[in-house]
C-alpha atoms as one frame of an Amber mdcrd trajectory, in Angstrom:
protein
  -0.196   0.137   0.276   2.724   2.242   1.024   4.473   1.878  -2.416   1.247
   2.618  -4.106   1.382   5.992  -2.341   4.568   6.603  -3.128   4.248   5.971
  -6.939   1.107   8.318  -7.086   2.890  10.935  -5.108   5.826  10.869  -7.423
   3.176  11.165 -10.614   1.530  14.000  -9.271   4.878  15.839  -8.491   6.103
  15.088 -12.030   2.852  16.365 -13.472   2.842  19.292 -11.355   6.472  20.206
 -12.550   5.387  19.851 -16.157   2.823  22.696 -15.561   0.039  20.578 -16.446
  -1.479  19.778 -13.048  -4.841  21.399 -12.223  -4.550  20.469  -8.540  -1.539
  22.760  -7.949  -3.028  25.485 -10.373  -0.963  27.448 -13.045   2.800  28.326
 -12.643   3.124  31.745 -11.302   5.998  34.401 -12.160   7.135  36.774  -9.800
   5.538  40.362  -9.930   8.788  42.398  -9.516  10.447  40.322 -12.537   7.362
  41.041 -14.749   7.683  44.344 -14.137  11.523  44.648 -14.165  13.541  47.283
 -16.031  14.353  47.030 -20.150  14.633  49.288 -22.938  12.285  48.204 -25.574
  12.297  49.805 -29.398   8.737  50.888 -29.574   9.309  52.975 -32.799  10.209
  50.136 -34.599   7.735  49.705 -38.036   8.273  46.150 -38.248   5.954  43.326
 -37.061   8.814  41.697 -34.801  11.758  43.544 -33.331  14.076  41.041 -31.393
  17.254  42.208 -29.697  19.638  39.577 -28.853  22.044  40.262 -25.707  24.862
  38.366 -23.957  22.359  36.297 -21.512  19.061  37.398 -22.793  16.788  38.957
 -25.714  14.006  41.477 -25.699  11.386  40.974 -28.267   8.885  43.465 -29.385
   5.773  42.203 -31.343   2.864  44.141 -33.233  -0.377  42.396 -31.964  -4.030
  43.278 -33.515  -7.229  42.176 -32.085  -5.699  39.848 -29.534  -6.884  38.804
 -26.019  -3.634  36.421 -25.195  -0.316  35.779 -26.737   1.407  32.438 -25.936
   5.364  32.715 -25.508   7.290  29.494 -25.688   9.975  27.536 -27.220  10.656
  24.298 -28.685  13.388  21.633 -28.053  15.360  19.631 -30.520  12.620  17.199
 -30.187   9.725  19.786 -30.774   8.563  19.718 -27.093   7.411  23.088 -26.113
   8.683  24.909 -22.808   7.278  28.053 -21.540   9.442  30.964 -21.830  10.935
  32.476 -18.603   9.454  36.166 -19.659  10.262  38.742 -17.608   9.460  42.895
 -17.780   6.432  42.549 -19.628   5.110  45.437 -21.203   2.103  46.651 -23.694
   1.735  49.476 -25.473  -1.669  50.683 -26.821  -1.772  52.389 -29.879  -2.589
  55.973 -27.894   0.690  55.483 -26.196  -0.495  54.067 -22.838   1.866  51.872
 -21.276   0.552  48.934 -19.213   2.319  46.532 -16.790   1.189  43.224 -14.710
   0.183  45.639 -12.125  -2.778  46.971 -14.417  -5.676  44.787 -13.928  -6.002
  44.196 -17.733  -2.472  42.601 -18.220  -1.171  39.397 -16.499   1.118  36.447
 -17.065   0.766  32.793 -16.117   2.699  29.747 -17.092   0.424  26.884 -18.077
   1.408  23.407 -19.800   4.266  24.023 -21.877   3.534  27.651 -22.614   3.637
  31.135 -21.143   0.326  32.775 -21.610   0.068  36.703 -21.463  -3.245  38.009
 -21.016  -3.725  41.229 -22.997  -6.937  43.873 -22.708  -9.857  42.560 -24.575
  -9.244  42.631 -28.442  -6.096  44.728 -28.035  -4.037  46.346 -30.905  -0.737
  47.487 -29.957   2.954  46.556 -29.046   3.682  43.668 -26.777   7.176  43.501
 -25.442   8.972  41.143 -23.114  12.623  39.719 -22.025  13.721  36.074 -21.938
  16.868  34.408 -21.297  19.056  32.643 -23.943  22.398  30.728 -24.125  24.829
  30.145 -26.940  25.685  30.902 -30.661  22.433  29.715 -31.958  19.017  31.468
 -31.523  15.799  29.844 -32.153  12.554  31.231 -31.809   8.664  30.574 -33.179
   7.053  33.011 -35.437   4.519  34.149 -32.619   3.504  36.964 -35.648   3.900
  36.596 -39.321   5.159  39.530 -41.282   8.536  41.476 -41.102  11.237  40.652
 -38.752  14.249  42.607 -37.551  16.537  40.314 -35.401  19.727  42.240 -33.940
  22.269  39.562 -33.123  25.144  39.888 -30.237  27.998  42.508 -30.282  30.629
  41.238 -32.840  28.478  38.411 -34.092  28.431  37.509 -37.916  26.846  35.145
 -40.401  28.968  35.771 -43.316  30.981  32.537 -43.913  28.422  29.488 -44.800
  30.060  26.943 -42.530  30.172  29.175 -39.332  26.948  31.000 -39.706  23.353
  29.881 -40.748  20.129  31.755 -41.158  16.565  29.903 -41.599  14.362  30.849
 -43.470  16.045  32.278 -46.329  15.353  35.549 -48.302  16.736  37.646 -45.652
  18.995  40.819 -45.981  21.590  42.049 -43.443  22.851  45.482 -42.350  25.251
  46.907 -40.032  24.061  49.103 -37.092  25.849  52.399 -36.046  27.085  50.749
 -32.777  28.799  47.840 -35.201  26.334  45.112 -34.508  24.408  43.152 -37.480
  20.761  43.123 -38.012  19.292  40.156 -39.973  16.166  41.337 -41.486  13.220
  39.640 -43.568  10.314  41.179 -45.275   7.874  38.260 -44.354   8.174  35.356
 -42.522   5.699  32.806 -42.742   7.481  29.607 -41.273   6.842  28.221 -38.100
  10.046  29.196 -36.526  13.396  31.166 -37.462  16.979  30.326 -36.477  20.057
  32.004 -36.572  23.547  30.778 -35.767  26.503  32.988 -35.908  30.279  33.359
 -34.862  32.170  36.135 -33.334  34.781  38.217 -35.597  37.561  36.976 -33.128
  36.625  33.389 -33.909  37.553  33.990 -37.804  41.281  35.042 -36.547  41.082
  31.947 -34.423  39.928  29.611 -37.316  42.388  31.253 -39.659  45.237  30.894
 -37.367  44.431  27.311 -36.810  44.108  26.868 -40.866  47.606  28.283 -41.201
  49.221  26.077 -38.616  47.601  23.261 -40.287  48.976  24.394 -43.565  52.457
  24.608 -42.185  52.161  21.179 -40.333  51.128  19.262 -43.468  54.064  21.138
 -45.513  56.438  20.149 -42.880  55.322  16.685 -42.634  55.537  16.037 -46.410
  58.920  17.327 -46.504  59.939  15.237 -43.509  58.542  12.052 -45.246  60.063
  12.773 -48.730  63.392  13.247 -46.785  63.204   9.958 -44.880  62.146   8.167
 -48.440  65.159   9.243 -50.058  67.391   8.348 -47.320  65.861   4.743 -47.589
  66.420   4.617 -50.950  69.932   6.018 -50.577  70.526   3.137 -48.136  69.325
   0.466 -50.365  71.345   1.450 -53.241  74.649   1.374 -51.272  74.002  -2.159
 -49.936  73.090  -3.095 -53.461  69.613  -4.044 -53.036  68.373  -1.848 -55.385
  70.679  -2.922 -58.470  68.667  -2.850 -61.779  69.186  -5.359 -64.409  70.345
  -4.653 -68.038  67.922  -5.712 -70.641  70.825  -8.040 -71.927  70.739  -9.658
 -68.603  67.167 -10.626 -68.678  67.202 -14.456 -67.458  64.767 -15.356 -70.199
  67.344 -14.901 -73.211  69.850 -17.274 -71.206  68.399 -20.439 -72.564  67.630
 -23.499 -70.688  68.760 -24.484 -67.338  72.130 -26.218 -67.024  71.500 -30.082
 -67.795  68.429 -29.384 -70.118  70.564 -27.968 -73.082
């Protein structure tokens, strides 16, 4: 009996941690984190403006006649995970800016998604901040249309083997601060993905490539010299004596006793 109770308790714990339990209720965020303090580009004229920083990213989405907005990310198996959003803001068309301390804006974690509740049939801009890691950035396209994604400082995508962008049909530009922005006029795929390298990586890989070439040439010269030395030694001990055409054994007739 005790074993069954423990199994049921473990199952309930796993379900609640996954955010799917109706017994423990939906996951909640810390209000101070949701209010937070971030700078957003409200003046952008594209549907989605994303700024990727060293450890997080900020996003501003244009929404139209929406009452909720689901924010999530997907792992390599396509499983959804709720985004750990912070500093959530909604800016209406008349310029009024709302936080979660306003009754018409709230955030909760439910299942594998973070649901942001907006004012009824809201039209305006929704912004939030979320953590990120590594040199690859992947995110579902929560809204369709035009996108601007500004990459971290010194990040580049120009070398195909080191930098990749999905979907295609994008353009790039360099901002006044030297950062690169990837832009799409119309994103209609389920997600977008950017893999980049840092400018210092090019110098590192270039240096390693040069060292590899030098080592390869040096190794070839070394083995060439070794082969020449072996040939010289064979000649010295008479192991590499060439036969003249007149000394071909086939021209000497039958062996003794058979002539």
